[in-house]
N, CA, C and O atoms as a GROMACS GRO file, in nm:
protein
  268
    1MET      N    1   0.085  -0.118   0.000
    1MET     CA    2   0.000   0.000   0.000
    1MET      C    3   0.088   0.123   0.000
    1MET      O    4   0.182   0.133   0.079
    2THR      N    5   0.059   0.214  -0.087
    2THR     CA    6   0.134   0.339  -0.095
    2THR      C    7   0.058   0.447  -0.022
    2THR      O    8  -0.064   0.456  -0.033
    3THR      N    9   0.130   0.530   0.054
    3THR     CA   10   0.065   0.640   0.124
    3THR      C   11   0.115   0.770   0.067
    3THR      O   12   0.235   0.787   0.043
    4ALA      N   13   0.024   0.861   0.046
    4ALA     CA   14   0.060   0.994  -0.003
    4ALA      C   15   0.040   1.093   0.111
    4ALA      O   16  -0.052   1.076   0.191
    5HIS      N   17   0.122   1.193   0.118
    5HIS     CA   18   0.108   1.295   0.220
    5HIS      C   19   0.031   1.413   0.162
    5HIS      O   20   0.072   1.469   0.060
    6PRO      N   21  -0.079   1.450   0.225
    6PRO     CA   22  -0.155   1.565   0.176
    6PRO      C   23  -0.067   1.689   0.167
    6PRO      O   24   0.015   1.714   0.255
    7SER      N   25  -0.085   1.765   0.061
    7SER     CA   26   0.002   1.882   0.041
    7SER      C   27  -0.068   2.014   0.067
    7SER      O   28  -0.007   2.119   0.052
    8GLY      N   29  -0.194   2.012   0.106
    8GLY     CA   30  -0.264   2.136   0.132
    8GLY      C   31  -0.394   2.112   0.204
    8GLY      O   32  -0.436   1.997   0.219
    9PRO      N   33  -0.459   2.219   0.248
    9PRO     CA   34  -0.585   2.205   0.323
    9PRO      C   35  -0.692   2.128   0.248
    9PRO      O   36  -0.768   2.052   0.308
   10ALA      N   37  -0.700   2.145   0.117
   10ALA     CA   38  -0.802   2.072   0.040
   10ALA      C   39  -0.775   1.922   0.046
   10ALA      O   40  -0.868   1.842   0.056
   11GLU      N   41  -0.648   1.884   0.040
   11GLU     CA   42  -0.614   1.743   0.046
   11GLU      C   43  -0.643   1.686   0.186
   11GLU      O   44  -0.688   1.573   0.199
   12ALA      N   45  -0.617   1.765   0.289
   12ALA     CA   46  -0.646   1.720   0.425
   12ALA      C   47  -0.796   1.701   0.442
   12ALA      O   48  -0.840   1.604   0.503
   13THR      N   49  -0.874   1.792   0.389
   13THR     CA   50  -1.020   1.782   0.397
   13THR      C   51  -1.068   1.658   0.322
   13THR      O   52  -1.156   1.586   0.369
   14GLU      N   53  -1.009   1.633   0.206
   14GLU     CA   54  -1.045   1.514   0.129
   14GLU      C   55  -1.009   1.387   0.206
   14GLU      O   56  -1.086   1.291   0.207
   15ALA      N   57  -0.893   1.388   0.270
   15ALA     CA   58  -0.851   1.272   0.349
   15ALA      C   59  -0.950   1.244   0.462
   15ALA      O   60  -0.983   1.129   0.488
   16VAL      N   61  -0.997   1.350   0.528
   16VAL     CA   62  -1.095   1.334   0.636
   16VAL      C   63  -1.223   1.273   0.580
   16VAL      O   64  -1.278   1.180   0.640
   17GLU      N   65  -1.270   1.323   0.469
   17GLU     CA   66  -1.396   1.273   0.412
   17GLU      C   67  -1.384   1.128   0.366
   17GLU      O   68  -1.476   1.049   0.385
   18LEU      N   69  -1.270   1.093   0.306
   18LEU     CA   70  -1.249   0.954   0.263
   18LEU      C   71  -1.242   0.861   0.384
   18LEU      O   72  -1.299   0.752   0.382
   19LEU      N   73  -1.172   0.904   0.488
   19LEU     CA   74  -1.163   0.823   0.609
   19LEU      C   75  -1.299   0.811   0.675
   19LEU      O   76  -1.338   0.703   0.719
   20ARG      N   77  -1.373   0.922   0.683
   20ARG     CA   78  -1.506   0.919   0.744
   20ARG      C   79  -1.597   0.821   0.668
   20ARG      O   80  -1.671   0.744   0.729
   21GLY      N   81  -1.590   0.823   0.536
   21GLY     CA   82  -1.671   0.731   0.455
   21GLY      C   83  -1.635   0.586   0.479
   21GLY      O   84  -1.723   0.501   0.491
   22ALA      N   85  -1.504   0.558   0.486
   22ALA     CA   86  -1.460   0.421   0.511
   22ALA      C   87  -1.502   0.374   0.650
   22ALA      O   88  -1.545   0.260   0.668
   23LEU      N   89  -1.488   0.462   0.748
   23LEU     CA   90  -1.528   0.426   0.884
   23LEU      C   91  -1.678   0.405   0.893
   23LEU      O   92  -1.724   0.312   0.960
   24THR      N   93  -1.754   0.490   0.827
   24THR     CA   94  -1.900   0.476   0.827
   24THR      C   95  -1.940   0.342   0.766
   24THR      O   96  -2.029   0.275   0.817
   25ALA      N   97  -1.875   0.304   0.657
   25ALA     CA   98  -1.904   0.176   0.593
   25ALA      C   99  -1.875   0.059   0.687
   25ALA      O  100  -1.937  -0.047   0.677
   26ALA      N  101  -1.780   0.079   0.778
   26ALA     CA  102  -1.745  -0.025   0.876
   26ALA      C  103  -1.827  -0.012   1.004
   26ALA      O  104  -1.808  -0.090   1.097
   27GLY      N  105  -1.918   0.085   1.008
   27GLY     CA  106  -2.002   0.104   1.125
   27GLY      C  107  -1.932   0.171   1.241
   27GLY      O  108  -1.969   0.151   1.357
   28ILE      N  109  -1.831   0.252   1.211
   28ILE     CA  110  -1.751   0.318   1.314
   28ILE      C  111  -1.763   0.469   1.297
   28ILE      O  112  -1.752   0.522   1.186
   29VAL      N  113  -1.785   0.538   1.409
   29VAL     CA  114  -1.793   0.684   1.409
   29VAL      C  115  -1.686   0.738   1.503
   29VAL      O  116  -1.682   0.702   1.620
   30LEU      N  117  -1.600   0.826   1.451
   30LEU     CA  118  -1.506   0.900   1.534
   30LEU      C  119  -1.562   1.041   1.545
   30LEU      O  120  -1.549   1.120   1.451
   31PRO      N  121  -1.624   1.075   1.658
   31PRO     CA  122  -1.695   1.202   1.670
   31PRO      C  123  -1.608   1.326   1.647
   31PRO      O  124  -1.657   1.427   1.598
   32SER      N  125  -1.480   1.318   1.680
   32SER     CA  126  -1.393   1.436   1.667
   32SER      C  127  -1.310   1.435   1.540
   32SER      O  128  -1.219   1.517   1.526
   33LEU      N  129  -1.339   1.345   1.447
   33LEU     CA  130  -1.262   1.338   1.323
   33LEU      C  131  -1.272   1.469   1.247
   33LEU      O  132  -1.381   1.518   1.222
   34GLY      N  133  -1.158   1.525   1.211
   34GLY     CA  134  -1.156   1.650   1.136
   34GLY      C  135  -1.014   1.696   1.111
   34GLY      O  136  -0.919   1.634   1.158
   35THR      N  137  -1.001   1.804   1.039
   35THR     CA  138  -0.868   1.860   1.017
   35THR      C  139  -0.823   1.933   1.143
   35THR      O  140  -0.906   1.986   1.218
   36ASP      N  141  -0.694   1.936   1.166
   36ASP     CA  142  -0.637   2.003   1.283
   36ASP      C  143  -0.627   2.152   1.252
   36ASP      O  144  -0.539   2.194   1.177
   37THR      N  145  -0.716   2.230   1.311
   37THR     CA  146  -0.718   2.374   1.282
   37THR      C  147  -0.609   2.450   1.358
   37THR      O  148  -0.583   2.566   1.327
   38ALA      N  149  -0.546   2.386   1.456
   38ALA     CA  150  -0.442   2.454   1.533
   38ALA      C  151  -0.312   2.468   1.454
   38ALA      O  152  -0.232   2.558   1.480
   39SER      N  153  -0.292   2.380   1.357
   39SER     CA  154  -0.169   2.384   1.278
   39SER      C  155  -0.199   2.351   1.132
   39SER      O  156  -0.157   2.246   1.082
   40PRO      N  157  -0.272   2.438   1.063
   40PRO     CA  158  -0.317   2.408   0.927
   40PRO      C  159  -0.203   2.384   0.827
   40PRO      O  160  -0.220   2.309   0.732
   41ALA      N  161  -0.089   2.446   0.848
   41ALA     CA  162   0.023   2.428   0.754
   41ALA      C  163   0.076   2.285   0.755
   41ALA      O  164   0.138   2.241   0.658
   42LEU      N  165   0.053   2.212   0.864
   42LEU     CA  166   0.103   2.075   0.874
   42LEU      C  167   0.008   1.973   0.812
   42LEU      O  168   0.045   1.857   0.792
   43ASN      N  169  -0.115   2.015   0.781
   43ASN     CA  170  -0.216   1.926   0.721
   43ASN      C  171  -0.238   1.801   0.803
   43ASN      O  172  -0.244   1.690   0.750
   44LEU      N  173  -0.251   1.819   0.935
   44LEU     CA  174  -0.274   1.706   1.024
   44LEU      C  175  -0.423   1.676   1.035
   44LEU      O  176  -0.507   1.764   1.021
   45ILE      N  177  -0.452   1.549   1.060
   45ILE     CA  178  -0.589   1.505   1.079
   45ILE      C  179  -0.606   1.472   1.227
   45ILE      O  180  -0.526   1.398   1.284
   46ASN      N  181  -0.710   1.526   1.288
   46ASN     CA  182  -0.739   1.501   1.428
   46ASN      C  183  -0.837   1.384   1.435
   46ASN      O  184  -0.952   1.396   1.390
   47LEU      N  185  -0.792   1.272   1.490
   47LEU     CA  186  -0.880   1.156   1.504
   47LEU      C  187  -0.964   1.164   1.630
   47LEU      O  188  -1.069   1.102   1.639
   48GLY      N  189  -0.918   1.241   1.728
   48GLY     CA  190  -0.995   1.265   1.849
   48GLY      C  191  -0.995   1.150   1.947
   48GLY      O  192  -0.924   1.051   1.931
   49ARG      N  193  -1.077   1.167   2.048
   49ARG     CA  194  -1.091   1.068   2.153
   49ARG      C  195  -1.214   0.983   2.127
   49ARG      O  196  -1.316   1.033   2.079
   50VAL      N  197  -1.205   0.854   2.160
   50VAL     CA  198  -1.317   0.763   2.141
   50VAL      C  199  -1.329   0.671   2.262
   50VAL      O  200  -1.235   0.654   2.339
   51HIS      N  201  -1.446   0.613   2.278
   51HIS     CA  202  -1.468   0.513   2.382
   51HIS      C  203  -1.388   0.388   2.349
   51HIS      O  204  -1.356   0.363   2.232
   52ALA      N  205  -1.356   0.310   2.450
   52ALA     CA  206  -1.278   0.188   2.431
   52ALA      C  207  -1.346   0.092   2.334
   52ALA      O  208  -1.277   0.026   2.256
   53ASP      N  209  -1.479   0.082   2.337
   53ASP     CA  210  -1.547  -0.010   2.246
   53ASP      C  211  -1.530   0.030   2.101
   53ASP      O  212  -1.522  -0.057   2.014
   54VAL      N  213  -1.524   0.159   2.073
   54VAL     CA  214  -1.502   0.207   1.936
   54VAL      C  215  -1.359   0.173   1.893
   54VAL      O  216  -1.337   0.129   1.780
   55ALA      N  217  -1.263   0.192   1.982
   55ALA     CA  218  -1.124   0.158   1.951
   55ALA      C  219  -1.110   0.008   1.924
   55ALA      O  220  -1.036  -0.031   1.834
   56LEU      N  221  -1.180  -0.074   1.999
   56LEU     CA  222  -1.174  -0.218   1.976
   56LEU      C  223  -1.236  -0.256   1.842
   56LEU      O  224  -1.182  -0.341   1.770
   57ARG      N  225  -1.349  -0.193   1.807
   57ARG     CA  226  -1.410  -0.219   1.675
   57ARG      C  227  -1.317  -0.176   1.563
   57ARG      O  228  -1.304  -0.245   1.462
   58LEU      N  229  -1.252  -0.060   1.580
   58LEU     CA  230  -1.160  -0.010   1.479
   58LEU      C  231  -1.042  -0.107   1.463
   58LEU      O  232  -1.002  -0.139   1.351
   59ALA      N  233  -0.987  -0.154   1.573
   59ALA     CA  234  -0.877  -0.251   1.567
   59ALA      C  235  -0.921  -0.378   1.495
   59ALA      O  236  -0.845  -0.434   1.415
   60HIS      N  237  -1.042  -0.424   1.523
   60HIS     CA  238  -1.094  -0.544   1.459
   60HIS      C  239  -1.105  -0.525   1.307
   60HIS      O  240  -1.065  -0.613   1.230
   61VAL      N  241  -1.160  -0.412   1.264
   61VAL     CA  242  -1.176  -0.386   1.120
   61VAL      C  243  -1.039  -0.377   1.052
   61VAL      O  244  -1.021  -0.429   0.941
   62ILE      N  245  -0.945  -0.311   1.117
   62ILE     CA  246  -0.811  -0.300   1.057
   62ILE      C  247  -0.747  -0.438   1.046
   62ILE      O  248  -0.686  -0.469   0.943
   63ARG      N  249  -0.760  -0.519   1.149
   63ARG     CA  250  -0.703  -0.654   1.143
   63ARG      C  251  -0.767  -0.736   1.032
   63ARG      O  252  -0.697  -0.810   0.963
   64GLN      N  253  -0.896  -0.725   1.015
   64GLN     CA  254  -0.964  -0.798   0.907
   64GLN      C  255  -0.910  -0.755   0.771
   64GLN      O  256  -0.890  -0.838   0.682
   65GLY      N  257  -0.887  -0.626   0.756
   65GLY     CA  258  -0.834  -0.574   0.629
   65GLY      C  259  -0.693  -0.616   0.601
   65GLY      O  260  -0.652  -0.622   0.485
   66CYS      N  261  -0.616  -0.645   0.706
   66CYS     CA  262  -0.477  -0.684   0.691
   66CYS      C  263  -0.461  -0.835   0.669
   66CYS      O  264  -0.354  -0.882   0.632
   67ALA      N  265  -0.568  -0.908   0.692
   67ALA     CA  266  -0.560  -1.055   0.680
   67ALA      C  267  -0.565  -1.100   0.537
   67ALA      O  268  -0.560  -1.220   0.510
   0.00000   0.00000   0.00000
C-alpha cells in the first residue's frame, strides 16, 4: 500500500472525508474526526478521543483488512 502525504488544506479535507466514509461503511464513528485547525500548515488530521469499544471495533476492522 502506498501512502501519499496531503500537500494542502483541500487534500487534508479530502482525506478526512475519505476516512469518514470508510469508517462509516465499517459502522464506526469518530466524533472528533476532522482537520487540525491549530496547525493548518502541517495538514494534520485530528482523530480525536473515542470510547474503548469504538477503539476495539476499529482494531478489529483494521485486522480484518490486513488478513
